[in-house]
VOVOMAR-589982 format. One record per residue (C-alpha): residue number from 1; x, y, z. Coordinates in nm, 2 decimals. Last residue first. Example, Ala and Ser with C-alpha at 12.3 -4.5 7.8 and 13.67 -1.06 7.14 Angstrom:
# residues 2
+---------+--------+--------+--------+
: drentor :     px :     py :     pz :
+---------+--------+--------+--------+
:       2 :   1.37 :  -0.11 :   0.71 :
:       1 :   1.23 :  -0.45 :   0.78 :
+---------+--------+--------+--------+
//
This chain:
# residues 444
+---------+--------+--------+--------+
: drentor :     px :     py :     pz :
+---------+--------+--------+--------+
:     444 :  -0.69 :   5.36 :  -6.50 :
:     443 :  -0.91 :   5.64 :  -6.44 :
:     442 :  -0.71 :   5.97 :  -6.56 :
:     441 :  -0.75 :   6.28 :  -6.28 :
:     440 :  -0.39 :   6.30 :  -6.20 :
:     439 :  -0.33 :   6.62 :  -5.97 :
:     438 :  -0.23 :   6.44 :  -5.63 :
:     437 :  -0.11 :   6.72 :  -5.43 :
:     436 :  -0.34 :   6.54 :  -5.12 :
:     435 :  -0.57 :   6.81 :  -5.13 :
:     434 :  -0.61 :   6.69 :  -5.50 :
:     433 :  -0.65 :   6.31 :  -5.40 :
:     432 :  -0.92 :   6.43 :  -5.17 :
:     431 :  -1.10 :   6.56 :  -5.40 :
:     430 :  -1.08 :   6.33 :  -5.66 :
:     429 :  -1.19 :   6.07 :  -5.38 :
:     428 :  -1.52 :   6.31 :  -5.28 :
:     427 :  -1.59 :   6.35 :  -5.65 :
:     426 :  -1.58 :   5.95 :  -5.73 :
:     425 :  -1.78 :   5.91 :  -5.45 :
:     424 :  -1.73 :   5.73 :  -5.11 :
:     423 :  -1.79 :   5.39 :  -5.00 :
:     422 :  -1.37 :   5.29 :  -5.01 :
:     421 :  -1.43 :   5.00 :  -5.20 :
:     420 :  -1.64 :   5.18 :  -5.45 :
:     419 :  -1.43 :   5.45 :  -5.47 :
:     418 :  -1.13 :   5.23 :  -5.56 :
:     417 :  -1.35 :   5.12 :  -5.83 :
:     416 :  -1.39 :   5.47 :  -6.00 :
:     415 :  -1.05 :   5.53 :  -5.90 :
:     414 :  -0.89 :   5.25 :  -6.05 :
:     413 :  -0.54 :   5.30 :  -5.98 :
:     412 :  -0.44 :   4.95 :  -6.02 :
:     411 :  -0.70 :   4.79 :  -5.77 :
:     410 :  -0.51 :   4.71 :  -5.47 :
:     409 :  -0.27 :   5.02 :  -5.55 :
:     408 :  -0.60 :   5.26 :  -5.52 :
:     407 :  -0.71 :   5.09 :  -5.20 :
:     406 :  -0.37 :   5.12 :  -5.04 :
:     405 :  -0.38 :   5.52 :  -5.14 :
:     404 :  -0.69 :   5.55 :  -5.00 :
:     403 :  -0.59 :   5.42 :  -4.63 :
:     402 :  -0.30 :   5.59 :  -4.62 :
:     401 :  -0.47 :   5.93 :  -4.69 :
:     400 :  -0.74 :   5.82 :  -4.43 :
:     399 :  -0.46 :   5.72 :  -4.19 :
:     398 :  -0.29 :   6.10 :  -4.22 :
:     397 :  -0.62 :   6.25 :  -4.19 :
:     396 :  -0.69 :   6.05 :  -3.88 :
:     395 :  -0.41 :   6.20 :  -3.74 :
:     394 :  -0.12 :   5.96 :  -3.58 :
:     393 :  -0.10 :   5.94 :  -3.25 :
:     392 :  -0.07 :   5.60 :  -3.16 :
:     391 :  -0.05 :   5.33 :  -3.44 :
:     390 :  -0.24 :   5.18 :  -3.73 :
:     389 :  -0.08 :   5.17 :  -4.08 :
:     388 :   0.10 :   4.86 :  -4.01 :
:     387 :   0.35 :   4.80 :  -4.27 :
:     386 :   0.65 :   4.71 :  -4.03 :
:     385 :   0.57 :   4.37 :  -3.97 :
:     384 :   0.49 :   4.26 :  -4.35 :
:     383 :   0.83 :   4.39 :  -4.43 :
:     382 :   0.97 :   4.18 :  -4.10 :
:     381 :   0.76 :   3.88 :  -4.23 :
:     380 :   0.91 :   3.90 :  -4.60 :
:     379 :   1.29 :   3.94 :  -4.47 :
:     378 :   1.22 :   3.59 :  -4.27 :
:     377 :   1.20 :   3.58 :  -3.88 :
:     376 :   1.36 :   3.30 :  -3.74 :
:     375 :   1.65 :   3.50 :  -3.61 :
:     374 :   2.01 :   3.39 :  -3.52 :
:     373 :   1.98 :   3.02 :  -3.70 :
:     372 :   1.91 :   2.76 :  -3.49 :
:     371 :   2.18 :   2.50 :  -3.45 :
:     370 :   2.07 :   2.11 :  -3.45 :
:     369 :   2.23 :   1.90 :  -3.19 :
:     368 :   2.25 :   1.54 :  -3.35 :
:     367 :   2.62 :   1.60 :  -3.40 :
:     366 :   2.83 :   1.45 :  -3.71 :
:     365 :   2.64 :   1.65 :  -3.99 :
:     364 :   2.70 :   1.97 :  -3.75 :
:     363 :   2.43 :   2.24 :  -3.83 :
:     362 :   2.43 :   2.50 :  -4.07 :
:     361 :   2.22 :   2.27 :  -4.33 :
:     360 :   1.98 :   2.12 :  -4.05 :
:     359 :   1.91 :   2.47 :  -3.96 :
:     358 :   1.79 :   2.56 :  -4.34 :
:     357 :   1.62 :   2.23 :  -4.30 :
:     356 :   1.41 :   2.33 :  -4.04 :
:     355 :   1.36 :   2.72 :  -4.14 :
:     354 :   1.21 :   2.61 :  -4.51 :
:     353 :   1.00 :   2.39 :  -4.37 :
:     352 :   0.82 :   2.63 :  -4.10 :
:     351 :   0.79 :   2.87 :  -4.36 :
:     350 :   0.62 :   2.61 :  -4.60 :
:     349 :   0.40 :   2.55 :  -4.29 :
:     348 :   0.28 :   2.91 :  -4.26 :
:     347 :   0.47 :   3.21 :  -4.40 :
:     346 :   0.36 :   3.45 :  -4.10 :
:     345 :   0.53 :   3.17 :  -3.85 :
:     344 :   0.39 :   3.30 :  -3.53 :
:     343 :   0.63 :   3.21 :  -3.33 :
:     342 :   0.62 :   3.05 :  -3.00 :
:     341 :   0.60 :   2.71 :  -3.12 :
:     340 :   0.97 :   2.77 :  -3.27 :
:     339 :   1.10 :   2.86 :  -2.91 :
:     338 :   0.91 :   2.58 :  -2.72 :
:     337 :   1.04 :   2.35 :  -2.99 :
:     336 :   1.42 :   2.46 :  -2.92 :
:     335 :   1.35 :   2.42 :  -2.52 :
:     334 :   1.23 :   2.10 :  -2.62 :
:     333 :   1.59 :   1.98 :  -2.81 :
:     332 :   1.52 :   1.88 :  -3.12 :
:     331 :   1.69 :   1.58 :  -3.28 :
:     330 :   1.96 :   1.56 :  -3.55 :
:     329 :   2.04 :   1.20 :  -3.71 :
:     328 :   2.21 :   1.33 :  -4.07 :
:     327 :   2.18 :   1.11 :  -4.39 :
:     326 :   2.12 :   1.37 :  -4.59 :
:     325 :   1.79 :   1.26 :  -4.74 :
:     324 :   1.65 :   1.07 :  -4.40 :
:     323 :   1.77 :   1.33 :  -4.18 :
:     322 :   1.64 :   1.61 :  -4.33 :
:     321 :   1.29 :   1.45 :  -4.37 :
:     320 :   1.31 :   1.35 :  -4.02 :
:     319 :   1.35 :   1.75 :  -3.92 :
:     318 :   1.07 :   1.81 :  -4.09 :
:     317 :   0.88 :   1.56 :  -3.95 :
:     316 :   0.96 :   1.70 :  -3.60 :
:     315 :   0.90 :   2.05 :  -3.70 :
:     314 :   0.55 :   1.93 :  -3.78 :
:     313 :   0.49 :   1.78 :  -3.45 :
:     312 :   0.61 :   2.08 :  -3.26 :
:     311 :   0.39 :   2.31 :  -3.46 :
:     310 :   0.11 :   2.14 :  -3.45 :
:     309 :   0.06 :   2.25 :  -3.08 :
:     308 :   0.04 :   2.60 :  -3.26 :
:     307 :  -0.28 :   2.56 :  -3.43 :
:     306 :  -0.40 :   2.94 :  -3.47 :
:     305 :  -0.04 :   3.02 :  -3.56 :
:     304 :   0.00 :   2.79 :  -3.84 :
:     303 :  -0.32 :   2.91 :  -4.02 :
:     302 :  -0.65 :   2.73 :  -4.08 :
:     301 :  -0.70 :   2.63 :  -4.38 :
:     300 :  -1.07 :   2.77 :  -4.51 :
:     299 :  -1.31 :   2.51 :  -4.69 :
:     298 :  -1.53 :   2.60 :  -4.95 :
:     297 :  -1.79 :   2.31 :  -5.06 :
:     296 :  -1.98 :   2.45 :  -5.37 :
:     295 :  -1.70 :   2.67 :  -5.45 :
:     294 :  -1.64 :   2.62 :  -5.78 :
:     293 :  -1.94 :   2.68 :  -5.96 :
:     292 :  -2.07 :   2.99 :  -5.72 :
:     291 :  -1.74 :   3.11 :  -5.75 :
:     290 :  -1.74 :   3.07 :  -6.15 :
:     289 :  -2.08 :   3.27 :  -6.18 :
:     288 :  -2.00 :   3.56 :  -5.95 :
:     287 :  -1.67 :   3.62 :  -6.13 :
:     286 :  -1.36 :   3.59 :  -6.01 :
:     285 :  -1.10 :   3.93 :  -5.97 :
:     284 :  -1.39 :   4.12 :  -5.85 :
:     283 :  -1.20 :   4.33 :  -5.60 :
:     282 :  -1.47 :   4.35 :  -5.36 :
:     281 :  -1.62 :   3.98 :  -5.40 :
:     280 :  -1.28 :   3.81 :  -5.41 :
:     279 :  -1.16 :   4.05 :  -5.10 :
:     278 :  -1.48 :   3.92 :  -4.88 :
:     277 :  -1.40 :   3.56 :  -4.96 :
:     276 :  -1.02 :   3.58 :  -4.83 :
:     275 :  -0.77 :   3.59 :  -5.08 :
:     274 :  -0.54 :   3.33 :  -5.07 :
:     273 :  -0.68 :   3.14 :  -5.35 :
:     272 :  -0.74 :   2.76 :  -5.43 :
:     271 :  -0.94 :   2.52 :  -5.67 :
:     270 :  -1.05 :   2.18 :  -5.63 :
:     269 :  -1.23 :   2.07 :  -5.92 :
:     268 :  -1.36 :   1.69 :  -5.93 :
:     267 :  -1.36 :   1.53 :  -6.27 :
:     266 :  -1.56 :   1.43 :  -6.58 :
:     265 :  -1.49 :   1.55 :  -6.90 :
:     264 :  -1.66 :   1.51 :  -7.24 :
:     263 :  -1.49 :   1.63 :  -7.55 :
:     262 :  -1.67 :   1.83 :  -7.77 :
:     261 :  -1.53 :   1.89 :  -8.14 :
:     260 :  -1.47 :   2.21 :  -8.30 :
:     259 :  -1.06 :   2.24 :  -8.25 :
:     258 :  -0.82 :   2.52 :  -8.30 :
:     257 :  -0.82 :   2.58 :  -7.92 :
:     256 :  -1.01 :   2.20 :  -7.76 :
:     255 :  -1.31 :   2.24 :  -7.70 :
:     254 :  -1.40 :   2.09 :  -7.39 :
:     253 :  -1.69 :   1.92 :  -7.23 :
:     252 :  -1.89 :   1.91 :  -6.84 :
:     251 :  -2.17 :   2.13 :  -6.95 :
:     250 :  -2.15 :   2.38 :  -6.67 :
:     249 :  -1.79 :   2.36 :  -6.54 :
:     248 :  -1.68 :   2.37 :  -6.90 :
:     247 :  -1.87 :   2.70 :  -6.98 :
:     246 :  -1.77 :   2.85 :  -6.65 :
:     245 :  -1.41 :   2.79 :  -6.78 :
:     244 :  -1.48 :   2.97 :  -7.09 :
:     243 :  -1.60 :   3.26 :  -6.91 :
:     242 :  -1.33 :   3.26 :  -6.69 :
:     241 :  -1.10 :   3.35 :  -6.97 :
:     240 :  -1.21 :   3.74 :  -6.96 :
:     239 :  -1.13 :   3.76 :  -6.63 :
:     238 :  -0.76 :   3.66 :  -6.64 :
:     237 :  -0.71 :   3.38 :  -6.40 :
:     236 :  -0.49 :   3.49 :  -6.09 :
:     235 :  -0.84 :   3.45 :  -5.87 :
:     234 :  -0.74 :   3.08 :  -5.92 :
:     233 :  -0.45 :   3.10 :  -5.74 :
:     232 :  -0.42 :   2.69 :  -5.80 :
:     231 :  -0.66 :   2.45 :  -5.95 :
:     230 :  -0.64 :   2.09 :  -5.86 :
:     229 :  -0.79 :   1.87 :  -6.09 :
:     228 :  -0.89 :   1.54 :  -5.88 :
:     227 :  -0.99 :   1.21 :  -6.08 :
:     226 :  -1.20 :   1.04 :  -6.35 :
:     225 :  -1.08 :   1.24 :  -6.63 :
:     224 :  -0.75 :   1.44 :  -6.47 :
:     223 :  -0.58 :   1.47 :  -6.82 :
:     222 :  -0.88 :   1.59 :  -7.03 :
:     221 :  -0.94 :   1.88 :  -6.80 :
:     220 :  -0.58 :   1.96 :  -6.79 :
:     219 :  -0.56 :   2.00 :  -7.15 :
:     218 :  -0.47 :   1.73 :  -7.40 :
:     217 :  -0.23 :   1.83 :  -7.63 :
:     216 :  -0.21 :   1.83 :  -8.04 :
:     215 :   0.07 :   1.85 :  -8.23 :
:     214 :   0.32 :   2.13 :  -8.37 :
:     213 :   0.12 :   2.44 :  -8.16 :
:     212 :   0.46 :   2.66 :  -8.21 :
:     211 :   0.24 :   2.92 :  -8.38 :
:     210 :  -0.15 :   2.85 :  -8.32 :
:     209 :  -0.41 :   2.63 :  -8.30 :
:     208 :  -0.17 :   2.41 :  -8.63 :
:     207 :  -0.20 :   2.06 :  -8.42 :
:     206 :  -0.51 :   2.10 :  -8.20 :
:     205 :  -0.51 :   2.23 :  -7.84 :
:     204 :  -0.57 :   2.15 :  -7.46 :
:     203 :  -0.86 :   2.33 :  -7.21 :
:     202 :  -0.66 :   2.39 :  -6.89 :
:     201 :  -0.31 :   2.46 :  -7.09 :
:     200 :  -0.40 :   2.58 :  -7.39 :
:     199 :  -0.65 :   2.82 :  -7.29 :
:     198 :  -0.38 :   2.94 :  -7.02 :
:     197 :  -0.12 :   3.00 :  -7.30 :
:     196 :  -0.18 :   3.33 :  -7.47 :
:     195 :  -0.33 :   3.51 :  -7.12 :
:     194 :   0.03 :   3.40 :  -6.99 :
:     193 :   0.06 :   3.10 :  -6.78 :
:     192 :   0.16 :   3.06 :  -6.37 :
:     191 :  -0.14 :   3.25 :  -6.20 :
:     190 :  -0.33 :   2.99 :  -6.33 :
:     189 :  -0.11 :   2.69 :  -6.12 :
:     188 :  -0.21 :   2.35 :  -6.25 :
:     187 :  -0.22 :   2.01 :  -6.04 :
:     186 :  -0.36 :   1.68 :  -6.15 :
:     185 :  -0.47 :   1.39 :  -5.95 :
:     184 :  -0.54 :   1.07 :  -6.15 :
:     183 :  -0.84 :   0.90 :  -6.18 :
:     182 :  -1.01 :   0.58 :  -6.00 :
:     181 :  -1.15 :   0.80 :  -5.72 :
:     180 :  -1.06 :   0.71 :  -5.33 :
:     179 :  -1.22 :   1.02 :  -5.23 :
:     178 :  -1.01 :   1.03 :  -4.95 :
:     177 :  -0.66 :   1.09 :  -5.18 :
:     176 :  -0.80 :   1.31 :  -5.36 :
:     175 :  -0.91 :   1.54 :  -5.06 :
:     174 :  -0.60 :   1.48 :  -4.91 :
:     173 :  -0.41 :   1.60 :  -5.27 :
:     172 :  -0.59 :   1.90 :  -5.26 :
:     171 :  -0.52 :   1.96 :  -4.87 :
:     170 :  -0.15 :   1.96 :  -4.98 :
:     169 :  -0.19 :   2.21 :  -5.23 :
:     168 :  -0.36 :   2.45 :  -5.00 :
:     167 :  -0.10 :   2.37 :  -4.74 :
:     166 :  -0.08 :   2.69 :  -4.50 :
:     165 :   0.18 :   2.84 :  -4.71 :
:     164 :   0.01 :   3.13 :  -4.82 :
:     163 :  -0.30 :   3.19 :  -4.65 :
:     162 :  -0.60 :   3.03 :  -4.67 :
:     161 :  -0.91 :   2.91 :  -4.87 :
:     160 :  -0.99 :   2.58 :  -5.05 :
:     159 :  -1.27 :   2.55 :  -5.29 :
:     158 :  -1.42 :   2.26 :  -5.37 :
:     157 :  -1.60 :   2.13 :  -5.62 :
:     156 :  -1.86 :   1.85 :  -5.52 :
:     155 :  -1.80 :   1.48 :  -5.60 :
:     154 :  -1.95 :   1.34 :  -5.28 :
:     153 :  -1.79 :   1.11 :  -5.03 :
:     152 :  -1.48 :   1.33 :  -5.01 :
:     151 :  -1.68 :   1.62 :  -4.92 :
:     150 :  -1.74 :   1.45 :  -4.56 :
:     149 :  -1.43 :   1.30 :  -4.50 :
:     148 :  -1.24 :   1.63 :  -4.60 :
:     147 :  -1.47 :   1.82 :  -4.40 :
:     146 :  -1.38 :   1.57 :  -4.09 :
:     145 :  -1.03 :   1.62 :  -4.16 :
:     144 :  -1.05 :   1.97 :  -4.11 :
:     143 :  -1.24 :   2.01 :  -3.79 :
:     142 :  -0.96 :   1.77 :  -3.66 :
:     141 :  -0.72 :   2.00 :  -3.78 :
:     140 :  -0.86 :   2.29 :  -3.62 :
:     139 :  -0.88 :   2.07 :  -3.30 :
:     138 :  -0.51 :   2.00 :  -3.30 :
:     137 :  -0.37 :   1.68 :  -3.40 :
:     136 :  -0.15 :   1.76 :  -3.73 :
:     135 :  -0.02 :   1.63 :  -4.03 :
:     134 :  -0.16 :   1.57 :  -4.36 :
:     133 :  -0.10 :   1.37 :  -4.68 :
:     132 :  -0.17 :   0.98 :  -4.66 :
:     131 :  -0.54 :   1.09 :  -4.55 :
:     130 :  -0.40 :   1.18 :  -4.22 :
:     129 :   0.00 :   1.11 :  -4.16 :
:     128 :   0.07 :   1.00 :  -3.85 :
:     127 :   0.42 :   1.06 :  -3.74 :
:     126 :   0.56 :   0.75 :  -3.63 :
:     125 :   0.52 :   0.59 :  -3.30 :
:     124 :   0.82 :   0.63 :  -3.07 :
:     123 :   1.04 :   0.34 :  -3.00 :
:     122 :   0.96 :   0.13 :  -2.71 :
:     121 :   1.11 :   0.22 :  -2.36 :
:     120 :   1.22 :  -0.05 :  -2.18 :
:     119 :   0.93 :  -0.22 :  -1.94 :
:     118 :   0.87 :  -0.04 :  -1.59 :
:     117 :   0.94 :  -0.24 :  -1.29 :
:     116 :   0.66 :  -0.27 :  -1.11 :
:     115 :   0.54 :  -0.04 :  -0.80 :
:     114 :   0.22 :   0.07 :  -1.00 :
:     113 :   0.14 :   0.42 :  -0.88 :
:     112 :   0.18 :   0.55 :  -1.28 :
:     111 :   0.00 :   0.25 :  -1.41 :
:     110 :  -0.30 :   0.26 :  -1.19 :
:     109 :  -0.36 :   0.65 :  -1.26 :
:     108 :  -0.33 :   0.59 :  -1.61 :
:     107 :  -0.58 :   0.23 :  -1.59 :
:     106 :  -0.86 :   0.44 :  -1.39 :
:     105 :  -0.91 :   0.70 :  -1.65 :
:     104 :  -0.72 :   1.06 :  -1.71 :
:     103 :  -0.93 :   1.33 :  -1.86 :
:     102 :  -0.66 :   1.50 :  -1.86 :
:     101 :  -0.31 :   1.46 :  -1.92 :
:     100 :  -0.03 :   1.26 :  -1.72 :
:      99 :   0.29 :   1.29 :  -1.65 :
:      98 :   0.57 :   1.07 :  -1.48 :
:      97 :   0.89 :   1.20 :  -1.34 :
:      96 :   1.24 :   1.00 :  -1.33 :
:      95 :   1.34 :   1.02 :  -1.69 :
:      94 :   1.27 :   1.36 :  -1.71 :
:      93 :   0.95 :   1.58 :  -1.62 :
:      92 :   1.01 :   1.95 :  -1.74 :
:      91 :   1.07 :   1.87 :  -2.07 :
:      90 :   0.75 :   1.65 :  -2.06 :
:      89 :   0.56 :   1.92 :  -1.91 :
:      88 :   0.63 :   2.15 :  -2.21 :
:      87 :   0.58 :   1.90 :  -2.47 :
:      86 :   0.21 :   1.87 :  -2.29 :
:      85 :   0.12 :   2.23 :  -2.29 :
:      84 :  -0.11 :   2.26 :  -2.56 :
:      83 :  -0.30 :   1.96 :  -2.39 :
:      82 :  -0.40 :   2.19 :  -2.11 :
:      81 :  -0.58 :   1.95 :  -1.83 :
:      80 :  -0.28 :   1.91 :  -1.68 :
:      79 :  -0.12 :   1.62 :  -1.38 :
:      78 :   0.27 :   1.58 :  -1.27 :
:      77 :   0.34 :   1.27 :  -1.13 :
:      76 :   0.61 :   1.27 :  -0.87 :
:      75 :   0.78 :   1.00 :  -0.66 :
:      74 :   0.85 :   1.02 :  -0.33 :
:      73 :   1.21 :   1.12 :  -0.20 :
:      72 :   1.22 :   1.01 :   0.13 :
:      71 :   1.46 :   1.25 :   0.36 :
:      70 :   1.28 :   1.51 :   0.16 :
:      69 :   1.49 :   1.74 :  -0.10 :
:      68 :   1.37 :   1.63 :  -0.36 :
:      67 :   1.03 :   1.73 :  -0.30 :
:      66 :   1.14 :   2.07 :  -0.19 :
:      65 :   1.28 :   2.10 :  -0.55 :
:      64 :   1.00 :   1.98 :  -0.74 :
:      63 :   0.76 :   2.19 :  -0.57 :
:      62 :   0.77 :   2.50 :  -0.77 :
:      61 :   0.68 :   2.24 :  -1.09 :
:      60 :   0.32 :   2.23 :  -0.93 :
:      59 :   0.30 :   2.61 :  -1.07 :
:      58 :   0.14 :   2.90 :  -0.87 :
:      57 :  -0.12 :   2.97 :  -0.61 :
:      56 :  -0.42 :   2.86 :  -0.77 :
:      55 :  -0.24 :   2.58 :  -0.96 :
:      54 :  -0.13 :   2.48 :  -1.29 :
:      53 :   0.05 :   2.12 :  -1.34 :
:      52 :  -0.13 :   1.91 :  -1.06 :
:      51 :   0.05 :   1.72 :  -0.87 :
:      50 :   0.01 :   1.37 :  -0.83 :
:      49 :   0.27 :   1.32 :  -0.54 :
:      48 :   0.41 :   0.93 :  -0.44 :
:      47 :   0.55 :   0.73 :  -0.18 :
:      46 :   0.43 :   1.02 :   0.11 :
:      45 :   0.56 :   1.13 :   0.46 :
:      44 :   0.34 :   1.31 :   0.66 :
:      43 :   0.32 :   1.66 :   0.89 :
:      42 :   0.55 :   1.88 :   0.69 :
:      41 :   0.48 :   1.77 :   0.37 :
:      40 :   0.10 :   1.82 :   0.42 :
:      39 :   0.15 :   2.20 :   0.49 :
:      38 :   0.39 :   2.21 :   0.18 :
:      37 :   0.07 :   2.06 :  -0.03 :
:      36 :  -0.19 :   2.32 :   0.15 :
:      35 :   0.03 :   2.60 :   0.04 :
:      34 :   0.07 :   2.46 :  -0.27 :
:      33 :  -0.33 :   2.46 :  -0.38 :
:      32 :  -0.59 :   2.22 :  -0.39 :
:      31 :  -0.46 :   1.96 :  -0.14 :
:      30 :  -0.53 :   1.57 :  -0.07 :
:      29 :  -0.47 :   1.28 :   0.11 :
:      28 :  -0.46 :   0.94 :  -0.01 :
:      27 :  -0.39 :   0.59 :   0.11 :
:      26 :  -0.37 :   0.28 :  -0.13 :
:      25 :  -0.59 :   0.00 :  -0.26 :
:      24 :  -0.67 :   0.01 :  -0.57 :
:      23 :  -1.00 :   0.14 :  -0.48 :
:      22 :  -0.82 :   0.41 :  -0.24 :
:      21 :  -0.67 :   0.55 :  -0.61 :
:      20 :  -0.99 :   0.51 :  -0.76 :
:      19 :  -1.22 :   0.73 :  -0.51 :
:      18 :  -0.95 :   0.98 :  -0.48 :
:      17 :  -0.93 :   1.00 :  -0.83 :
:      16 :  -1.31 :   1.08 :  -0.90 :
:      15 :  -1.32 :   1.32 :  -0.60 :
:      14 :  -0.98 :   1.47 :  -0.68 :
:      13 :  -1.17 :   1.55 :  -1.06 :
:      12 :  -1.45 :   1.69 :  -0.90 :
:      11 :  -1.29 :   1.95 :  -0.67 :
:      10 :  -1.07 :   2.08 :  -0.94 :
:       9 :  -0.80 :   2.25 :  -0.75 :
:       8 :  -0.54 :   1.98 :  -0.76 :
:       7 :  -0.27 :   1.82 :  -0.52 :
:       6 :  -0.31 :   1.42 :  -0.48 :
:       5 :  -0.08 :   1.31 :  -0.17 :
:       4 :  -0.04 :   0.93 :  -0.19 :
:       3 :   0.10 :   0.66 :   0.06 :
:       2 :   0.14 :   0.37 :  -0.10 :
:       1 :   0.00 :  -0.01 :   0.01 :
+---------+--------+--------+--------+
//
């Protein structure tokens, strides 16, 4: 029989845990804060201390030193109800301290109180790739997996919304994998082709359709027959090309450039953009009828800063990837993972992967220690962080002026469209520009 001290400020949890501990044949005393725990430690000798990580008067970790100075040092198990700090707790624990994450089952308490010799640690399981592509166990990723699972049972077109680097193409590949379709996965970037070539890329061409067309070519719609077509940066497609895309989406047929024959096509279209829905509507970069055809099922991919608990997992996967490619054996220290988790990663997963590989390159290949670069921020992140226009002490006139110029830049100088977006008349906009000394009145 063991004498156990349970230190936890959750009365319901303490009641249940005490019942379990007594059922297992042990004696248990309780404290709801550090002060009560210290008082018990002066009166009783304990074999095991179950210690909540977050208590009203401080962290349970503050008791470590005092427990280690006792004549009879008890075993320690840290408890937390916050899964996001699990990696931090694991780093604090070390080899002689156990840890548990709520909710805790009877088997969990029985295991930590067991006096039997623990078996040799088994190798950590491989990082799970959901649908063969996606890494992350956060709540926001669990929601994403649910959406992918549901849409994969249908043939609905999907539009992926999310910041640059968030992993839209990986999500598109995951949707294709979850769909278990017989056809291939074909990806193309609508912003990577000139206006003259995008029609050939999407719909194909016949021999002699234009100068340089020395043979016929299947477009990506034909190539993706029975599978998934991923159209990245869909909002960068020239507006005058979009009616052709609409006809394909509505009629399920394509006509190659220079041809007259209609060719049936059958594929799911997954499109992607880093613009927000409101911006798509306001900037008019995508026709409304195209949007409703493509965004039958829109999915927003969370940025990395909104799923910080996945950062350590991704960093571990990327360093394993680097080790495999380069014959190295680098491993993260807990403090390094804490540093990575604290950063916002404005470039998202792409930026994290680049950073990890850069750290691997600059580290000693004969060592397992990773040398972090002096700074995490990329030059692009620094540029973004200095462009905020809202600061104390600025006049309303200054902010208004900056907003007008920023809007004009966004619409390539089109003053009529800028006035609409700003909610003012064109005359008012001209008056403002005149006051700023910008006398140009030509609409772009």
